[in-house]
C-alpha positions, 0 to 999 in steps of 0.5 A, a space after each residue: 868435887 868431893 870425889 876428886 878431893 877423895 881420889 887425890 887423897 887416895 893417890 897421897 896415901 898411895 904415894 907416902 905408903 910407897 916413900 914418894 914424899 913429894 908427891 904425896 905432899 902435893 896430892 895432900 895439898 891439892 885434896 885439901 884445896 878441893 875439900 875447901 872449895 867443896 865446903 864453901 860451895 856446899 854451904 852456899 848452896 845449902 844457904 841459897 836454898 834456904 832463902 829462895 824456898 
């Protein structure tokens, strides 16, 4: 999940440098959503791992 977020972040940066504002904004939004999902899943798995063992 984190690798996908980083991929979209790189796409957003490259698109912004080349002047494609719409694509850069969309890719940055997707990267932000994927990073938030990654953080939520990481915290949940950390808490569940602490609870069981």
